[in-house]
Residue frames as qw, qx, qy, qz and C-alpha x, y, z in Angstrom:
[[0.578, -0.384, 0.678, -0.242, 11.31, -0.76, 26.29],
 [0.347, 0.271, -0.845, -0.303, 12.28, -4.12, 24.74],
 [0.851, -0.186, -0.282, -0.404, 9.99, -7.11, 25.00],
 [0.683, 0.113, -0.630, 0.352, 12.95, -8.81, 26.70],
 [0.054, -0.329, 0.471, -0.817, 12.44, -6.50, 29.71],
 [0.626, -0.022, 0.435, -0.647, 9.06, -8.14, 30.26],
 [0.200, 0.211, -0.887, -0.360, 9.42, -11.61, 28.61],
 [0.149, 0.286, 0.906, -0.274, 6.52, -13.12, 30.51],
 [0.363, 0.612, 0.285, -0.643, 4.11, -10.38, 29.34],
 [0.296, 0.523, -0.538, -0.591, 5.42, -10.52, 25.78],
 [0.046, 0.067, -0.985, -0.149, 4.95, -14.30, 25.67],
 [0.183, 0.451, 0.812, -0.322, 1.41, -14.25, 27.03],
 [0.293, 0.615, 0.013, -0.732, 0.50, -11.21, 24.94],
 [0.307, 0.424, -0.654, -0.546, 1.54, -13.02, 21.72],
 [0.385, -0.034, -0.909, -0.154, 0.05, -16.41, 22.81],
 [0.440, -0.295, 0.301, -0.793, -3.03, -15.68, 24.84],
 [0.859, -0.087, -0.382, -0.330, -4.29, -19.28, 24.37],
 [0.609, 0.116, -0.680, 0.392, -1.63, -20.32, 26.89],
 [0.171, 0.032, -0.526, 0.832, -2.99, -18.11, 29.62],
 [0.161, -0.734, -0.656, 0.063, -5.74, -16.42, 31.55],
 [0.250, -0.563, -0.142, 0.775, -6.43, -12.74, 31.82],
 [0.410, 0.843, 0.333, 0.098, -6.70, -9.73, 29.52],
 [0.487, 0.667, -0.075, 0.559, -4.73, -6.65, 28.40],
 [0.356, -0.837, 0.210, -0.359, -4.27, -5.57, 32.09],
 [0.350, -0.517, 0.766, -0.153, -2.66, -8.79, 33.45],
 [0.863, 0.201, -0.375, -0.271, -2.17, -12.37, 32.31],
 [0.448, -0.488, 0.740, -0.115, -0.90, -15.66, 33.80],
 [0.336, 0.231, -0.856, -0.319, -0.19, -18.98, 32.28],
 [0.818, -0.251, -0.315, -0.410, -2.72, -21.78, 32.64],
 [0.596, -0.643, 0.408, -0.257, -2.17, -23.53, 35.99],
 [0.916, -0.103, 0.370, 0.118, -0.86, -26.78, 34.45],
 [0.664, 0.674, -0.036, 0.322, 1.35, -24.96, 31.85],
 [0.507, 0.236, -0.348, 0.752, 3.42, -22.69, 34.08],
 [0.372, -0.679, -0.510, 0.376, 3.29, -20.37, 37.10],
 [0.299, -0.088, 0.053, 0.949, 4.49, -17.06, 35.56],
 [0.087, 0.851, 0.517, -0.031, 2.26, -14.01, 35.52],
 [0.378, -0.069, 0.104, 0.917, 2.80, -10.45, 34.35],
 [0.198, 0.862, 0.374, -0.279, 1.41, -7.00, 33.58],
 [0.577, 0.635, 0.150, 0.492, 2.44, -4.55, 30.91],
 [0.164, 0.534, -0.287, 0.778, 3.27, -1.94, 33.55],
 [0.320, -0.225, -0.765, 0.511, 2.70, -1.22, 37.19],
 [0.330, -0.340, -0.095, -0.875, -0.47, 0.95, 37.10],
 [0.371, -0.116, 0.688, -0.612, -2.86, 0.28, 39.94],
 [0.810, 0.211, 0.058, -0.544, -5.52, -1.19, 37.70],
 [0.707, 0.377, -0.594, -0.072, -3.10, -3.71, 36.20],
 [0.092, 0.292, -0.837, 0.453, -1.73, -4.71, 39.59],
 [0.590, 0.002, 0.478, -0.651, -5.31, -5.24, 40.84],
 [0.844, 0.311, -0.218, -0.379, -6.07, -7.39, 37.76],
 [0.472, 0.379, -0.779, 0.162, -2.91, -9.50, 38.49],
 [0.225, -0.200, 0.751, -0.588, -4.01, -10.00, 42.08],
 [0.750, 0.144, 0.175, -0.622, -7.40, -11.18, 40.81],
 [0.753, 0.367, -0.511, -0.192, -5.67, -13.94, 38.83],
 [0.291, 0.281, -0.838, 0.366, -4.22, -15.47, 41.96],
 [0.666, -0.493, -0.407, -0.384, -6.85, -17.42, 43.88],
 [0.427, -0.672, 0.437, -0.418, -6.68, -17.47, 47.68],
 [0.985, -0.142, 0.090, -0.037, -4.96, -20.41, 49.20],
 [0.717, -0.402, 0.411, 0.394, -1.69, -22.12, 48.39],
 [0.666, 0.598, 0.291, 0.337, -1.59, -21.03, 44.72],
 [0.311, -0.733, 0.142, 0.588, 1.22, -18.76, 43.80],
 [0.653, 0.736, 0.115, 0.137, 2.60, -17.03, 40.73],
 [0.641, -0.262, 0.167, 0.701, 6.14, -16.07, 39.60],
 [0.283, 0.952, 0.073, -0.090, 6.86, -12.61, 38.35],
 [0.702, -0.184, 0.293, 0.622, 10.06, -12.19, 36.28],
 [0.362, 0.876, 0.219, 0.231, 11.04, -8.89, 34.70],
 [0.541, 0.282, -0.173, 0.773, 13.80, -6.29, 34.38],
 [0.187, -0.629, 0.046, -0.753, 11.84, -3.40, 36.02],
 [0.075, -0.149, 0.771, -0.615, 11.57, -3.54, 39.84],
 [0.307, -0.386, -0.842, -0.218, 8.54, -5.65, 40.91],
 [0.317, -0.249, 0.242, -0.883, 5.66, -3.88, 42.57],
 [0.039, -0.154, -0.975, 0.156, 3.64, -6.16, 44.74],
 [0.315, -0.442, -0.476, -0.692, -0.13, -5.88, 44.08],
 [0.400, -0.317, 0.447, -0.735, -2.30, -5.01, 47.08],
 [0.888, -0.098, 0.123, -0.432, -3.58, -8.17, 48.68],
 [0.926, 0.212, -0.270, 0.157, -0.57, -10.34, 47.66],
 [0.506, -0.787, 0.345, 0.068, 2.57, -11.04, 49.56],
 [0.473, 0.631, -0.615, -0.030, 6.09, -12.08, 48.55],
 [0.975, -0.221, 0.018, -0.021, 6.88, -15.67, 49.31],
 [0.732, -0.269, 0.288, 0.556, 10.45, -15.45, 47.96],
 [0.380, 0.919, -0.063, -0.083, 12.41, -12.88, 45.96],
 [0.730, -0.294, 0.374, 0.491, 15.72, -13.24, 44.24],
 [0.222, 0.779, -0.304, -0.502, 17.90, -11.72, 41.45],
 [0.830, 0.175, 0.484, 0.214, 18.67, -13.34, 38.16],
 [0.082, -0.492, 0.457, 0.737, 20.42, -12.58, 34.93],
 [0.745, 0.569, 0.274, -0.215, 18.97, -12.58, 31.43],
 [0.372, -0.435, 0.622, 0.534, 21.39, -13.81, 28.77],
 [0.713, 0.624, 0.081, -0.310, 21.11, -13.71, 24.97],
 [0.833, 0.062, 0.375, 0.401, 23.10, -15.58, 22.31],
 [0.066, 0.882, -0.181, -0.430, 25.66, -13.34, 20.64],
 [0.099, 0.503, -0.746, -0.425, 27.20, -15.82, 18.15],
 [0.789, 0.133, -0.414, -0.434, 26.18, -18.79, 16.12],
 [0.590, -0.412, 0.648, -0.249, 26.04, -22.03, 18.15],
 [0.461, 0.285, -0.805, -0.239, 27.15, -25.44, 16.99],
 [0.772, -0.239, 0.293, -0.510, 25.17, -28.46, 18.14],
 [0.084, 0.240, -0.966, -0.041, 26.05, -32.11, 18.76],
 [0.731, -0.057, -0.022, -0.680, 22.80, -33.98, 18.01],
 [0.490, 0.185, -0.850, -0.053, 24.20, -37.44, 18.38],
 [0.292, -0.217, -0.884, 0.294, 21.85, -39.52, 20.47],
 [0.192, 0.120, 0.304, -0.925, 19.51, -36.55, 21.18],
 [0.010, -0.440, -0.880, -0.178, 15.81, -37.44, 21.17],
 [0.279, -0.314, -0.110, -0.901, 12.81, -35.15, 20.75],
 [0.028, -0.184, -0.866, 0.464, 10.59, -35.51, 23.82],
 [0.349, -0.272, -0.379, -0.813, 6.80, -35.37, 23.87],
 [0.677, -0.381, 0.045, -0.628, 3.65, -36.45, 25.64],
 [0.922, -0.079, -0.378, 0.010, 4.87, -40.04, 26.01],
 [0.604, 0.170, -0.458, 0.629, 7.82, -38.72, 27.99],
 [0.216, -0.724, -0.031, -0.655, 5.88, -36.24, 30.11],
 [0.798, -0.588, -0.103, -0.083, 5.91, -38.23, 33.35],
 [0.826, -0.085, -0.073, 0.553, 9.70, -38.73, 33.16],
 [0.280, 0.557, 0.033, 0.781, 10.24, -35.09, 32.32],
 [0.427, -0.749, -0.043, -0.505, 8.21, -33.92, 35.24],
 [0.872, -0.458, -0.085, 0.149, 9.96, -36.31, 37.64],
 [0.692, 0.158, -0.053, 0.702, 13.38, -35.10, 36.46],
 [0.048, 0.640, 0.019, 0.767, 12.32, -31.48, 36.87],
 [0.639, -0.702, -0.095, -0.298, 11.01, -32.07, 40.37],
 [0.885, -0.255, -0.085, 0.381, 14.28, -33.74, 41.31],
 [0.619, 0.086, 0.060, 0.779, 16.48, -31.06, 39.90],
 [0.062, -0.840, -0.377, 0.385, 14.32, -27.94, 40.10],
 [0.463, 0.156, 0.330, 0.807, 15.33, -26.03, 36.92],
 [0.200, 0.010, -0.012, -0.980, 12.49, -23.61, 37.49],
 [0.633, 0.192, 0.397, -0.636, 8.66, -23.91, 37.42],
 [0.269, 0.198, -0.839, -0.431, 7.91, -27.10, 35.50],
 [0.599, 0.059, 0.502, -0.621, 4.40, -28.53, 35.54],
 [0.698, 0.177, 0.692, -0.050, 2.40, -31.27, 33.91],
 [0.632, 0.667, 0.363, 0.157, 2.10, -29.46, 30.52],
 [0.164, -0.841, 0.256, 0.447, 5.16, -27.22, 30.56],
 [0.489, -0.181, 0.704, 0.482, 6.67, -29.45, 27.88],
 [0.437, 0.644, 0.606, 0.165, 3.96, -28.34, 25.46],
 [0.007, -0.904, -0.034, 0.427, 5.37, -24.75, 25.36],
 [0.327, 0.777, -0.459, -0.279, 7.95, -25.67, 22.80],
 [0.845, 0.299, -0.442, 0.027, 10.38, -28.27, 21.48],
 [0.553, -0.669, 0.474, -0.149, 12.04, -30.33, 24.19],
 [0.726, 0.418, -0.545, 0.031, 14.94, -32.71, 23.69],
 [0.695, -0.599, 0.355, -0.178, 16.67, -35.19, 25.93],
 [0.406, 0.484, -0.775, 0.022, 19.42, -37.79, 26.28],
 [0.913, -0.301, 0.031, -0.275, 18.83, -41.26, 27.60],
 [0.175, 0.537, -0.809, 0.164, 21.47, -43.41, 29.24],
 [0.059, 0.002, -0.984, 0.169, 20.62, -47.05, 29.85],
 [0.182, -0.535, -0.767, -0.303, 16.99, -46.27, 29.07],
 [0.273, -0.699, -0.485, 0.449, 16.74, -43.55, 31.67],
 [0.202, 0.904, 0.161, 0.341, 16.10, -39.84, 30.93],
 [0.687, -0.183, -0.201, 0.673, 19.52, -38.46, 31.96],
 [0.172, -0.361, -0.041, 0.916, 19.14, -34.87, 30.87],
 [0.285, 0.700, 0.618, 0.216, 16.73, -32.51, 29.05],
 [0.100, -0.364, 0.003, 0.926, 16.37, -28.99, 27.77],
 [0.256, 0.593, 0.713, 0.274, 13.72, -27.15, 25.79],
 [0.059, 0.355, 0.227, 0.905, 11.82, -24.05, 24.94],
 [0.096, -0.541, -0.676, 0.492, 9.55, -21.96, 27.25],
 [0.181, 0.786, 0.251, -0.535, 8.59, -18.35, 26.60],
 [0.453, 0.154, 0.549, 0.685, 8.44, -17.01, 23.13],
 [0.247, 0.838, 0.266, -0.407, 7.50, -13.81, 21.32],
 [0.614, 0.789, 0.014, -0.003, 8.35, -12.12, 18.05],
 [0.510, 0.717, -0.407, 0.246, 11.89, -13.06, 17.08],
 [0.100, -0.547, 0.698, -0.452, 12.76, -14.56, 20.47],
 [0.870, -0.212, -0.388, -0.220, 12.61, -17.96, 22.06],
 [0.398, -0.693, 0.510, -0.319, 13.72, -18.84, 25.66],
 [0.588, 0.211, -0.771, 0.125, 16.00, -21.82, 26.32],
 [0.471, -0.474, 0.402, -0.626, 14.72, -23.39, 29.55],
 [0.949, -0.156, 0.080, -0.264, 14.12, -26.59, 31.53],
 [0.565, 0.540, -0.598, 0.176, 17.81, -27.46, 31.35],
 [0.651, -0.543, 0.408, -0.338, 18.52, -30.17, 33.86],
 [0.547, 0.350, -0.761, 0.011, 20.61, -33.31, 34.45],
 [0.867, -0.418, -0.233, -0.138, 19.89, -36.22, 36.74],
 [0.399, -0.804, 0.434, -0.078, 22.40, -36.36, 39.60],
 [0.867, -0.153, 0.455, 0.130, 23.52, -39.76, 38.52],
 [0.720, 0.457, 0.322, 0.411, 24.73, -38.40, 35.19],
 [0.014, 0.995, -0.050, -0.086, 26.25, -35.04, 36.03],
 [0.425, -0.663, 0.498, 0.363, 29.82, -34.16, 35.02],
 [0.631, 0.180, 0.665, 0.357, 29.39, -35.51, 31.43],
 [0.060, -0.228, 0.323, 0.916, 28.58, -32.24, 29.72],
 [0.136, 0.476, 0.848, 0.190, 24.98, -33.24, 28.97],
 [0.035, 0.822, 0.385, -0.419, 23.47, -29.88, 29.96],
 [0.093, -0.607, 0.338, 0.713, 25.88, -28.08, 27.72],
 [0.165, 0.040, 0.846, 0.505, 25.17, -30.34, 24.79],
 [0.095, 0.632, 0.767, 0.063, 21.38, -29.98, 25.06],
 [0.026, -0.809, -0.206, 0.550, 21.46, -26.25, 25.71],
 [0.083, -0.437, 0.524, 0.727, 23.55, -25.72, 22.59],
 [0.136, 0.214, 0.893, 0.373, 21.25, -27.97, 20.59],
 [0.075, 0.748, 0.628, -0.202, 18.16, -26.13, 21.64],
 [0.075, -0.760, 0.051, 0.644, 19.71, -22.71, 21.09],
 [0.163, -0.251, 0.681, 0.669, 21.15, -23.72, 17.65],
 [0.147, 0.458, 0.843, 0.242, 17.71, -24.94, 16.52],
 [0.044, 0.844, 0.370, -0.385, 16.16, -21.61, 17.58],
 [0.104, -0.632, 0.331, 0.693, 18.75, -19.78, 15.53],
 [0.200, 0.067, 0.827, 0.522, 18.13, -22.01, 12.48],
 [0.095, 0.677, 0.729, 0.045, 14.53, -20.85, 12.70],
 [0.221, 0.591, 0.173, 0.756, 15.60, -17.20, 12.59],
 [0.464, -0.833, -0.170, -0.250, 14.97, -16.25, 16.25],
 [0.154, 0.631, -0.554, 0.520, 17.24, -15.07, 19.04],
 [0.718, -0.330, -0.599, 0.129, 17.74, -17.54, 21.89],
 [0.122, -0.624, 0.378, -0.673, 17.65, -16.09, 25.37],
 [0.694, -0.281, -0.653, 0.115, 17.62, -17.62, 28.85],
 [0.356, -0.782, 0.180, -0.479, 17.62, -16.88, 32.54],
 [0.714, -0.010, -0.598, 0.365, 19.81, -17.98, 35.48],
 [0.520, -0.828, -0.187, 0.099, 20.03, -17.11, 39.11],
 [0.171, 0.894, -0.349, 0.223, 22.81, -14.66, 39.84],
 [0.567, -0.586, 0.559, -0.150, 24.12, -17.10, 42.40],
 [0.927, 0.141, 0.341, 0.063, 24.42, -19.97, 39.87],
 [0.048, -0.776, 0.476, 0.411, 27.94, -19.08, 38.69],
 [0.459, -0.143, 0.834, 0.270, 28.46, -22.48, 37.15],
 [0.479, 0.609, 0.631, 0.035, 25.45, -22.13, 34.87],
 [0.179, 0.941, -0.007, -0.286, 26.35, -18.62, 33.88],
 [0.228, -0.610, 0.660, 0.375, 29.87, -19.73, 33.00],
 [0.519, 0.165, 0.816, 0.193, 28.51, -22.61, 30.98],
 [0.422, 0.792, 0.439, -0.052, 26.22, -20.35, 28.96],
 [0.013, 0.891, -0.293, -0.347, 29.00, -17.77, 28.44],
 [0.378, -0.352, 0.777, 0.359, 31.15, -20.61, 27.02],
 [0.508, 0.440, 0.732, 0.112, 28.39, -21.42, 24.58],
 [0.238, 0.283, 0.389, 0.844, 28.16, -17.87, 23.26],
 [0.247, -0.826, -0.478, -0.171, 25.58, -16.17, 25.52],
 [0.281, 0.219, -0.292, 0.887, 26.20, -12.82, 27.20],
 [0.119, -0.556, -0.644, 0.511, 24.44, -11.19, 30.11],
 [0.090, 0.597, 0.419, 0.678, 21.97, -8.65, 28.80],
 [0.319, -0.592, 0.075, -0.736, 20.46, -7.51, 32.08],
 [0.028, 0.008, 0.862, -0.505, 19.74, -8.40, 35.65],
 [0.460, -0.386, -0.543, -0.587, 16.12, -9.48, 36.31],
 [0.336, -0.235, 0.592, -0.694, 13.92, -9.39, 39.37],
 [0.515, -0.149, -0.799, -0.270, 12.04, -12.51, 40.33],
 [0.308, -0.182, 0.565, -0.743, 9.41, -12.91, 42.98],
 [0.278, -0.289, -0.905, -0.145, 6.91, -15.56, 44.03],
 [0.293, -0.158, 0.175, -0.926, 3.57, -14.02, 45.05],
 [0.279, -0.387, -0.875, -0.078, 0.51, -15.40, 46.75],
 [0.348, -0.713, -0.300, -0.530, -2.48, -14.08, 48.57],
 [0.051, -0.407, 0.598, -0.688, -1.95, -12.70, 52.09],
 [0.224, -0.250, -0.919, 0.205, -3.43, -14.92, 54.77],
 [0.299, -0.651, -0.452, -0.531, -6.94, -14.03, 55.67]]
């Protein structure tokens, strides 16, 4: 099985400082991201995953190629299908006007992510990798960056554009720039999109990504007492 089949597990396995848990189950720190994973679906691992989800409103996202098995004591809040795409050719990047984003931009990044919902994006998600953005009239118009990573692979994520600036190709430019930089560092860019987001899939295919696999995605939380 490829690490790409369980990218969340591979990312947390290789960078345990980002998460909580052990060799049975891991989740990202609550202010970093909401993803959690196990190396397989044995009963002990599933129980360990459930133990990482505190009772109440807290929830975790599971994303993987194998079918998701819900741990005893947890329930599915939402489930959907996605695609995993990998870059299959060298990407060219237009870096004109692109800015590297950091802690000073964190509040703007979080506000843009909440508005556009590119996926789970929390207060410190931007620390997971290199993020870049484009500003128009001083406003953060679009951004993209890196999320999960493991040996030889880096995920392109957090791609979003403010509604006021859509239709200008900003997401395409930033996605290409992030992926090209990953390639320059000798890693394979990969990304995820909902199967229903045909526009995003077409955009990434135009850049040089191809669908590798479908993925299962579920949001899990504790069953009500």
